[in-house]
N, C-alpha and C positions, 0 to 999 in steps of 0.2 A: 246556650247561646249568652254570650257576655253582652251587656248594655252599657252604654256611655252614660253616666248619670249625668243630668243637667244641674244638679246641686247637691249639697251635702245630704239631702234627704231621698234622694232618688230621682227619678225622672220627673216627678212632680211633687208639690208641696203636701205634707201629711196633714196640715190644718184643715178645718171645715169652716171657710168664711161664709159669713152671711151675704145678704145682698142690700144692706142698708147704706151702701156708700162709704163705709169705713175702709181704712187701709186694708184691713183684712179682706173685705169684699173685692177690693181692687185686685189682690193677689190671685183670686181665683181664674182671672183671664176671661170672664164671662164678657167683657165689654171691649176686649181686643178685637182688632180687625183680623182678617184671613191671614194665615202663615203662608209665606212665600217659599216655595221649594227651590232648591238650589238647580242651576241649569245643568245640561248634559252635553253641552257643546265641548269639543275637543280640538284644540289647536295641532297641527302636524309636529310630529317628532317627540311626542310624550312617551315616556317608557311605559305608561300603563293608560287604559282608557278610564275615564270617569263616566260611568254609565248607570250608576245608582241614584235614583230620583229622591231618596231620603234614607235615613236610618230609623231606629226605633224611636229615639225622641221626636224626629221630625214628623213621623206618622202620628205619634200619640198628641203632639201639640196641635197638629192640624185638625185631628178629630174633636180635640177638646175645645179648639176655636171654632169649630161649625156646629157644635152643640145648640147654641142659643139661637142659631141662625136657620136651623132646620125647619123647612116650611112644608105644610102639607099641600101638594100641587092641585088637587081637585077634590071633588066630592063635597060632602056637607059641611066639613071643616076645612075648606079650602081657605089657604091664607093663614092658617092658625100655626103657630110655633109651640108645639108642646113640650119642647125640652127647655124652655126658658126658665122655667123654675128650677131645673136641675142644676144648681149652683155649687153643689159639693165637688171637691176634687180629692177626697179623702181615698187612699189608697184601697181601704177595706170595702168601699161602696161597690156593689155588684156592676153597676153601670160602668164605673171607672175601671173595674177590673176586666170587664169584657173589651173595652177599647184597648187596654194594656195587652190583652191577649192578641187581639188583630194587629196591633203595633208590632208584637214580636213576629207575627206571620208576614207582615210587610217587610220587616228587617231581614229574615231569614231569605225570603224569594228575591229581593233585589240584591242582597249579597251574592247569591249564587248567579243571579242573572248577569251581573257584572263580571263575575268570574266566567261565565260562558262567552260573554261578549270579547273579553280579552283573549280567551282561548281562539277566538275566531280570526285573530290577526297576528301575523308573524313576529312583530316586534314585542307586544306585550304578552304573548303566550307563556304561560309558566311551565306548562307540562310538556314533556318530550313527545308524548303521544300526539299533542295538538300539532306540534311542529311536523311531526311525521306526515299527518294526514293533509295539513296545509301544503307541504312539499309535494306530495303526491298529485295535488290538483294542477301542478305545473309539469309534472312528469318527472319529478326528481325523488329518487329514492335515497333515504339516507344512507351514508357509507356504512356497510356491514363490518368495517374493519378490514384490516390488510395484515396477511400473514408476513412476519419478518423473514427475510432471506439472508444467507450467508454462504460461505464456500467451505466444502470439506475437502480436507487433503488426506488422501489414503496412503497407507504403507503397504507395500506389496511384499510378500515372502519370496525368497529365492529357492526355487525347489532343489532339494539335495538329492543326488543319486539318480538323477534323470539321465536317459540315455543320450549319448552325444550325437549330435547331427552329423550328417554326412558332409564330408570336407573334401574339397577336389583336391588332387595330388599336389598341385603347385601351391597349396595352401597350407600343407600339413605342418609345414615349419612354425606356422602361426598358431597352432593349436593351443600351445601353452598359453599365449597372450589372450586367447579367447576363452579359456576354460574349458570345461568338460561339457558345456551345453550352451545352448543359445539362450537369448533373453525369454523368460516366462511371461505369460501375459494372465491377467486376471480380469473378469468381467464384473463389474459393480452394476447390478441391474438398477433400472428406474424404479424409484420408490423404497430404495434401501433405507430403513430406519435407523437413526442414531439418536441417542437420548443425552440429555445434559446432566451432570453431576450438580445438584442444586447446592446453592449457599444457603446460610442460615436465613429462616423465614421464607424460602423460596420453594417452588414445586418444579419436579423434573419436567423439561420441555423436550417434546419429541420432534425431530426434523427428518424430512425425507428427500432423498435426491431427486432432482427435477428431470434427469435424463441419465440414460446409461453411460457408463464410463468403462473404457478399455485401459486398464492400468498396467504398468510394467515396473519391475524391481529396480532397473536401472534408471527410472525417474524418480525415485523416492527423493534423493538428495544430490541434485545436480551441483556442482560447484562452479563458480567463476574461474575463468583463467587467472591463475595467480602467478604465472611466470611467464616470461617472454624469453626469446633467444638473447643471449649475452653477446653484444658485438665485440670483435677483436680489435680493441682500440688499444694501440700502444701508449696513448696518453692517459689512460684511466688510471686512478689512484687506488680504486678498489676492485678487486677480481674475485668473483667466486669460482671455485672449482669443485667437481664433483668428488664425494668421498672424503676421507680423512687423510690429510697429507701428514705424515710422520717424518719424512726425511727432508723437510724444508724448516729452517729455522730464521728467526730475524737476522739480518745480515746476509742471507743467501740471495741468490740471483735466479731470475727467470728471464726467458726471452721470448718476445712476441715475433712471430712470423707472419707479417702483414703486408699485404699488397699496397704498393704506392706510399710507403712511408715518407713523411717529410724529410727533406735534407736536414742532416744533422741529429735526426731522432735516434740513430744507432749510436750516438756517443763517439762518433769518429770513424764508425765503420763505412766503409764503402757501400753504397746502396745501388740497387739495380735501378733501372728506368722505371718510369711510372707504369704500374701495372705489375712489375715484377715483385718477388718477395723480398722483403728487406727485413733483416734481424735487428730488433730493438731490444737491448739488455735493460733491464729494471731490477732495482734492488729491492728486497723485501724488508719491511720495517716491522711487521706484525703479522702472525699466524693465528687465527682463531677458528677452532672447529665449531661448527654448527651443526652438533649431532642430530638434533631434532629434525633439521631440514636436510640431512644427508649431504652436507657440503662443508667446504672450508673457505673461510674469508680470508683473503691475502691483501694486506694494506702495503701499497708500494710507495716508494720515495717520491716519484714525480706528482705533478698536480694534475688535475682534470677529473672528471667523473663522467659516466654515461648519460645520456640525455633522458628526461622524463618520458614515462610511457604514454604514448598515444594509441588508443585502440585503433584497429583498422577500420577505415571508412567502410560502412556497410550500405551506403548509397552511391548511386553513380558507378556501379561495378559493371565490367564488361562480362556477361555471364558465359560460361563455358557452352560450347556446342560441340557436336560429335555427329559424324555421319552414321547412318542407320545400319552400316555393316555390323554383323556379329563380332563382338569383343569378348574373348575369355577374360574372366576376372583373374588377373595375376598381379604381383606386385607393381610391374611396369605399367599396367594399363590402369590400375587403381590410382597411381601416382600421377600419370600423365592427364588421365581424363577427369578425376575427382580431386585429389589432394591439391593440385596446382591450379585448379578453375575455381570459378566463384559460381555456385549453383543455388537456385532457390529450391526450396524443399519439394514443391510440387513438380518441378523440372526433373530433379534428380530422382524422384519416386517413379516417374514415367520411364526415364531411361533405364533405371534398374529393372523395371518390370519388363520392358522390351528386350532387354539383354539377359533376362534371367538370373540376375545376380541377387545374391543372399545378402540382406543388410547387415546380418551379423558378420560375415566374412569380410565385407568392405570395412566395417568398424574395426575388426582385427588388423586390417592393413594399415588403418589410420593409426591405430596405437603402436603398432611396430615402428611405423615411420617416425612418429613422434619420440619414441624411445631411442631412435638413431638419430635424432636432430642435432646431438652434440657428441659425436663419437670421438673416442680416443684414436689418434692415428696409429694404425698398426706398426709394430716395429717391423723395419725392412733392412736387409743387408745389401740391396741393390740401390744404386744410387739413381733411383728414380727422381723425377722432379718433386721438390719438397712440397708439402701441403701446408696450408696456412694454418696456425695453431699457437698454442702456448707450450712451453717446455720450461722445466725445472732443471736446474743443475744440483745434483745431490752429492758430487765429491768436490773437494778442494786438494789439489796436489801441486806439487812445486816441479820446475822442470829439472832434469837430470844435471847435477853439477851446482845447484844452487847453494848446496852445502860444502862446496869444495874449499879445501883449506887455503888459507892466504898463500898467494904465489911465492912471496918472499920467504915463507916457511919451509919450502920445499927444499930437500937437499940440493947443493950446489950442483951436482952432476946431472941433476934433472932439469935445470934452468939454463937458458940460453939458447942462441939461434940454431945451434947445432946439437941441441939436446932433445930430450924427450917431450919436453914442453917449451917450445921456443918463445911463445907469446904470454905476456904478463896479463891475465885475465882480470888482475885487479886495476892496473894502470889502464888498460883498454878492455872494459867489460863487454864480453860478447853477447849477442842476442841468443834468444832461445833456439834460433835456427842454426847457429854455428857451433863447432867444436871447439876444442882449446886452441886449435891452430887458426881459427877463423875461417874454416871451411865448411861446407855442408855437411850435415850428419850423413855418415854411411857406417852402419854397424855391421852388415852382412850382405851377401847377395840376395839372401832371402828377403830381407827388410827393405832393401834399395836404398832411397833417400827420403828418410822421413822429415817432416818439416821441423819437428822437434821431438825431443825425447822426455818422458815423464820419469820421475826418480825411482819408480818401482813398478811392478807388475799391477796394473789397474784394470780389474776385471770389467768394470762398468763403462769403459769406453768402447763402444761398437760403431761399426760403419755405419753412415748414414744419421749418426748422431751428431750432436753439436757441442762445441767447446767454446768457453768463454775466456780470453786472455786478458788479464787485468794488471796493469802496471801503473800506479798511481791513478791519474784521471783518464788514462789512455785505455781504451776497451775495445775489443774487437771479437766478433762472433763469427766462427768458421765451422763449416761443416766437415765432418770426420769422412774421409774417403776410403781409408785403410788403416788398420791396426796390425803392429807385429810386436812381438816381445822376443827379446834376445838379452844375452849377457853383453854388457858395455864396460869398458875400461877407459876412462878419460878423466881429465881434471883431477888426476891423483886418486880417483875413485874407481871402484869397481863393484858389479853388481847387476842384477836383473833389471831392465827397463823396458818401458813400453814406447815404441815408436808409433808416432802419429802422423799420417798423411792427411793434409785438409785441402779444402778447396772453398771458393767464395759460395755464397749462398746461391747465386745464379749458375754455378757449376764452372766458372772460369778458374784457371789455375792461380795458385798463391806463389809468389816468387819469395825467395828468402828476404830480398829487400824490403818487402812489404812487412816483414816481421822484425826489421831492424830496432823499432822503437820498444820492443819488449825484452828487456835485459834478463840474463840468466838468473841473477840473484834477486831481481826486483819483481818478478812477474809470478802471478798466481794464476794457475790454470784450473778454471771451473769445468767440470767434466760430469760424466754419468748422467747425461740428458735423459729425461723420460718425459713423454707428453703428459699433459694436464688437459683433462677434459673440462670445457667451461660449463659451469652449471647455469641453468636457466637463471635469469634474474628475476627477483621477487616484484611482482606489480603491487606496490603499496598505496597507490592513489586510490581514494574512495570512489565509489559509484553511486549514481543517483542524482538527486536534484542538484543543480548547478555544477556538474562534472560533465565530462566526455561522455559518459555512458548514462546520461539522464533517461533516454528512452530506448536504451539497448543494452545488452549483456553478453559478452563472449563467454561461452562456457568451455570448461577444461576437456576438450576432445570433440569429436564428431558425434552429434546426437540426431539420428534420424527419425523421421516419421512423425514429427511434431507438425501438425497442420495449423494453418491460421485459423484464429478464433479460439484456440485452446487457452484455457485459464491457467495460469503459473502462480503459485504462492511463493513470495520471496520472504526469507526470514534472516535477520542480522542485527548486528549492534549498531545503534544509532552513531554516525561519526560526530554529530553536534552534542549529543547527550551520552557521555561514557557510562558505560555499564546499563545501559538502557536498551533492551531488546524490542524489536518493532517487526511487524509483519504487514504485508500488503499483498493484494492480488493484482496482476498484470494480465491484460489479454494479448496474446500473441498476434502480431500483425503479419510478421513474415519470419521465416528461418533462411538465412544465409550460410551455405557451407564453403569455406575457403581454407586452403592451406591446412587441412585436416582438423580445423575448428569450426564450431558453429556460432554464429551471431545471432541472438534472437532480438528481433524488433518488436518493440511493444507499441501498442495502439496508442497509450498516453504515457507521458513522462512519470517516473516514478515520484512518490510524494516526500520520500525522505531521503538522506544521504547515509550510506551504510559503509562500515569498515569491510573491506573486500574479503579479508580472511575469515570473517564470521558469516559470510553470506551462503545460504544454501537455497536451492530452488527446487519445489516440487511441482512435478508436472501431472501428477495423478490427482487432479482437482476437478470437482464438479459443483455446481450450484446445488443447494438445498433450500427448502422452505419449510416454515414451522407449520405443524399440523400431523395429526396420526390418522392413517386410513382406517375407516371403519365400514364393514360391510353389514347392512341392516335390512332385513325383511320388513317391508312396510305393511303388507297385507294382500287381499285379494281384490281384484278389480270386479266391478259391477256394472255390466252395459246398461242396466236400467236406471242407474243413478246420474244425473247430470252433475257436472262440476264437483266429482269425487275428491275429497280433500284427505290429505296425509300430513303428518307431524314428524320431523326427524326428532330422534329421542336423545341424541348426544349433541346439543349445541355446545359451543357456538361452531357454526358452520365455517370452514376455513375458505377463504378468498385469498387469491394471490395476485400480484400486479399483471396488468394487461394494457395493451395498446388501444384503449377504449376510452371515449370521454369520461366514463364513470371511474376509470383507472383499476377495475378489479374484474376478476373472472372467478365464478364459483367452481369448487372442485367436485360439485356433485355430478355423479353419473347415474342416470335412472333407467333401468331396463324393465320392459314389461314384456312377458314371455321371452325373455332373453335377447329383445330387440332394444336397441338404444333408442330412447326418446329425447327430443331437443328441448332445452329450455329457452323461453322466449320471455322479452319484457312484459307482453301483453297477448292475450288471446284474440284481441279484437282484430278482424280481418283474416284470421286463419281459416283454412278450408275445413270442411266436416270430416275430412279423412287425414288431417295432419296431426301427426305424433308429436304433439307439443305439449308442454305444460308451463306454468309461471311459478316462480318462487317468491314468496314474500316473507319478510322478517318482521315480526310483531315488535312492540315496544320493548319487550323483554329479551329480544334477539332470538325468539324461537323461530326456527324456520318452518314455513307451512307451503306445501306443494298442492297446487290446484289444477285440475285437469279440465279439458273442455266439456262441452254440453252436447256435442254432436252437431251443432250448427256452426259455431266458432270453436275449432279444435275437437279433435275425435274424443270420444268417450273411452273409458278403459274397457278394454274387453273382459268379459266375463271369465274368471278363473280363480284357482286355489292358490294362494301365496304366490301370485304370479308377478308382484310388484316389488322389485329390489332395488335398493339404494346403495350405492357406494360413494362414501364422500371422505372428507378428512375434518377432523375437528380440532380446533385450537386457532387462535387468531389474537393479534393485539401486541401491546407493548411488553407483555410478560414474556414473549418469544424473542425479544432483544438480549439474548444471553451474551456474556462476555467472551472474548477470544479464549480459546483453550478449554471452554465448558463442555463441548460436545465430543465425548470420548467413548460412550458406551454403545457399542454395536449390537442392535437387537437381533439381527439375524447376520451372522458372518459369512459373507460371500466366500467361496472357495478361493484361497491364494491370498487373501487380504489379512494383514496382520493387525493393523490398527487403524484409528482415523482420528483427527482433530479438526477443529475449525481455526484457522491460523487467524482470522480477523472476526470481531464482533459481528452479530447479526443486526441488520439496520433495516430500515423501510418499514417496520411494523407501526401499525396504528390501531387504536381501539375504535370501536364503532362511534359513529358521530354523536356527540353530546348535543343537549339541546342549544347550548349557545353556538356551537360550532355549526351545527345545521342551520340555524338562523343566520349565520353568515354567510355559508357557502351557497344555500339554495338559491338566492336571488342571482348569483353569478352565472347559473345555467341559463337563466331567462335572458342575460346579456349577451352570452356567447352563442346560444342556440346550437351547440356542437360544432362551431366554426371559429376560425381565428382569422380576423380581418384587421382590427386596428391595433395600435400598440397595447392599449389596455386589455384587449382580448387575450393577448399572451399571458398577462399575469392573472387574468381571471381564470382561464382555462387551467393553467398550472395550479393554482390555489384550489380549484374545484377537484383537482385529481387526488383519489384516495391515497393516503400516506404523506401528502405535502402539507406542511403547516403554515408556510410562508413563502410568498413568490412577489418578485418584482421584474418589471420590463423596463428597459433603457433603450433609447435610440443611439447607437455608437457609429463612429465614422472609423472605417478601416483603411483609409487613404485612397480608396477607389469609389465607395459608395457607402450608402447607410445600411447596417445592420442591426438586428435586434438582439441585444443581450438579455438573456432571461436567467435570473438568480433565484434558486429554490433552496429551501430547507425542509427538513423532515417533519413529521408531526410530533416526533419526540424532542425536537429542538436540537438536532445533530445535523452536520454537513450529510448530504447524500453522495455516497461514493459513486464515481463514474462509472464502475464496473457493475454497480448493483442492479438488480432486476427493476427496482423502482426508477432509477435513473434511465435505464435504457428503455422501458415501456413508455415512460412519459415523453422521452424525446421522439419515440416512434410515433406516439398518439398525436403530437403537435405537428410533427411533419405531415400526417396523414390528413389533418382537417385545416391546414393553412391554406388561404387563398390569396395571400400576397406574394410578390415576387422578391421582396427583401429577404436575403438568407438570415437565418437565426441561429444563435450559439446558445446551449444550454450549459449552466455552470452552477455548482453549489457555492456556498459561502465559506469564509474563514472566520471562526470566531476569534475575538482578541479581548482578552480580560484585563481590566484595570483595578488598581489599587486605590482604596480610599481610606484615609486616616484624618480623624477629626476629633477635636475636643467639643463636647457638648455640654452646655449649662442647662441644667435641669431646674425647672420651676420649683420653688419651695414646696409647694403643696403635693408635689408628685414624687413617686418613688423611683430613684435612678434605675434600680434593678428591673423595672418593667418599662421604663421609657427608652432606654437604650436598646433593649432587644426589638422594640416596636420601631425605633428608628433605622434599626439594621434591616427589618423586613421591608419598611417602606422603600429602601435603596433598591434590595432585591427585586421587588415588585416593579418600581419604575425602570430599571434597567435590566429587565428579564427579556427572554427571547421574544414572548408574545407581545411585549410593549415597545420594542425598539424596530426601527426601520434599517435596512442595509445602507451602509454608508453614512449613517446619521453620527454626527460628532457628540461628544459629551464634554459640557462646559462647567467650570468651576461653580458658576453661579447657579446653574441647574441643580447640581448636587446639593449647594447649600439650601436651596429652595425646598428640595425634598425634605431635607432634615429639618427645617424650621416649619414645615407643614405638619410636623408630628405633635400632637396634644402633649403638653408638658415640656417642650423644648422652648428655652428662653433665649438662647444665644449658640452659634455656632463659630468654631474657628477651623478652618480647613487646613490641615498640616500637610497632606499628602493626596496627590492625584497624578497618577502615572501608570502607564502600561506595565503589565507583567509580561516578562519574556517567556519564550517557549520553555525554558528550563524551570520556569517557577520563580525565578528571583526577579525582583523589580528592576525596572530599568532606571538606573540613577540619573536623575535629572534635577537635583537640587530642590528647590521651592516647588510648590504644587503648579502643574500646568495649567493656565487659564483655560485651554481647550485640548482636548484629545481628539484628534482628527482620525477620520476612517475613509478608507478609499472605496468608491463605488465601483461598480464593475466598469472595466475599461478595455480597450482594444490595446494590446502591446506590441502588436505587429505580427504575432503567430496565432494568437486566439484570444478569447474573453477571459480576463483575470477575474479570480474570485473576489466578490465584495466582502468588505470586513463588516463584522457586526460587533460593534462594543458592547460587552456585557459585564455586570457585576458578578463576583464570585464570593461565596461566603466566606472562603479562607483569605480573601484579600481585602476584608473590611474590618478596620480597627478604629472603634469607637470608644472613647473613654470619658469620663466625668471631668468637666472643667474644674479645676481647682483654683481657689482665689489667689 
């Protein structure tokens, strides 16, 4: 025991003064009055109690002061003071040494007495064990810690060589689209263990699935819908067609056959009535093959572009209904009843079960229908009504006679009114519909009267095709009605020619007068038309936050049997951070099937914005919690022993989130003689036959199991090794592994190829520390397990295991008051809405609330700010030590535990923190600004006087996330001020 000396010579002087009244005699203290001991009264709010009546020096001085006054109370020597003559105060004197020894005893006793007194009160207690026992007196058990939770996304193998499923005759044509087999299924049992790959200095962590999962290979990587039907828009400047177009070059022409084309859109062609097909010619200015996409991009001369993509509305739909009469599954019935309707997944499942339809066959019909969504019109030699579409002209030919010699160059005997060529075709140029005499063409009886002749045999001109007549700015698109080849002699020329009979797009006759504006020498004929299949347009709009698809996603195709409540892992590149991949888990609210596609509605909006082409969606997702299952033989029951006790050998015992005021549930399952016994908080009030036990964790986290005594709780039955425990071990923040760390399957279920956690593990919490328990334990007394007042909301949430910070605010939603509760995890991170911790906390609060005002639970949004300052260090201090201390002071002041939700940060507060550091003489603040999501500072010039933070608010749809302004080590720049 160390003693506080009263002077340089120890607790008392080493000289041996006399009693003659000299100064030396006065120093002995013989004549001094009684020594007064300090009081032990304590005002409220002290961090420690003053309960020690004296220390070693106080005890010794008091005994020395009482030596001369010691009086014999009775007897022969009554009233005599025998120690008056003992005036020595020398350390070596036996009497003084004895007093010193007793002073040591008093010092030791009062030291521990004060320690014990402090341990009996919550605020001054210094031992966690003391806080634990004090909390138990009010019915509060220190939190044993919470296991972290995450989501596991499984990849399922597609079996090879499995037998084909029976396919109805009417569906055999679709078998190629289906593949040789139906979708396989793999069952991932509850408790499937996955281990992490540890980083440097870490230990591998085990997670186990919380429930069984039925997984399918087609759910491994669902893709969002990347294309939409391309409208047949004659005003479009860009057109995508399927495949590679080799017979079309810049300068070529295409023709749109679109219903109801505007007047004049055909460049002078006569259009039909509204609703008829009107041909609209367009010139090609660029042809760009997109081989990776399997399409060709055509740039056209006219202006205009297709509209932006807007996903189909998934709400307010008129859902498909069908009579209960039996319907065979055919292409017609699938298209009429399913593809053209709007179905909820549960309704479609019931309908298919009642009809006996196989989901695989229906999906095959869907795929076939989508593959046929943009068909190429089949060539036909019968002039049926034309179909809307796009056609390309692959040939450019001239009319017969375009290269006729000059009329005046003919021999004189061939020119003249009574000669072979009576009409001067140079002075009066004929149209393509006229011969050299100005009459309609007539080559032979077989050909009849073609509207015009082509200069040679052209094999690419076929009936039902199209031709484009072009003469200067005058253009006309006509349909080929008949084609004949014959030998022609006219215009001083002879040879084989192709005669073409044409008609208008609406089937009406074309008169020679209608072709009068197309001269023989000035007209080019675009022929050899072939249909071009419009390729689906790419959907380039991102999806996620602040888009049309913030809380929904349309997948590429029909995805059946996805039930509400299923977890979906979405992974993709963030649109706001190029090159950064992100993942999140969304909970399915509903699946809507419409037009051969499935739209997934999510329970909550997505947190990020993603580039659509990079997004994949895994539906083989299940929740998993930290901890490894252990089966342990505890021992044998003895019916003669009351309160039999056992200790688990592999702590820490895993506790998982639960909708309970404590926030946790033990994973311990205890069986006696193969019968499950129930864990209860206390044995008090239990019957003598109740198969119950209590679980207590000591200060070291060791779990102890206590059974009844036969009066309150049954005793254990006598048996040999009949007490068996099954539990999980592992808890706390060490289970919060990063995304992608859980990849090692300890036991691979049949059909499962791999696993990964797409998001980090969250919600873990270590067992309550002393200070945490000191803060949380009184909250349970204030709430008493129920929520009535506004403060009760925050107190209940803060006392929930795994929650490190909570705040409740009264908000107005336009109709009435609601309670907005903002929470953060024990690790200082936001709590994901889809996590078990968030879900169980919300359920627990809803269960114990007594008020009528609705409440909304939300997490927070951390905002980091940048600090730059020049610090003048006092001359006597080392800058290499002062600057790190100043940085630590900023991090401590603006940390998660020290800040409140929505609290602003002012420049004066930052400077006050820096100037409060020992050794700091002056501070010049150069930078105070927010850091953006990309990590770059938000440029704002001079330091902001105040950085504001938004508290929780009602935005018309829900409670917004409150901001929490925090300092980050990477955003603090302190330098020494130079003169």
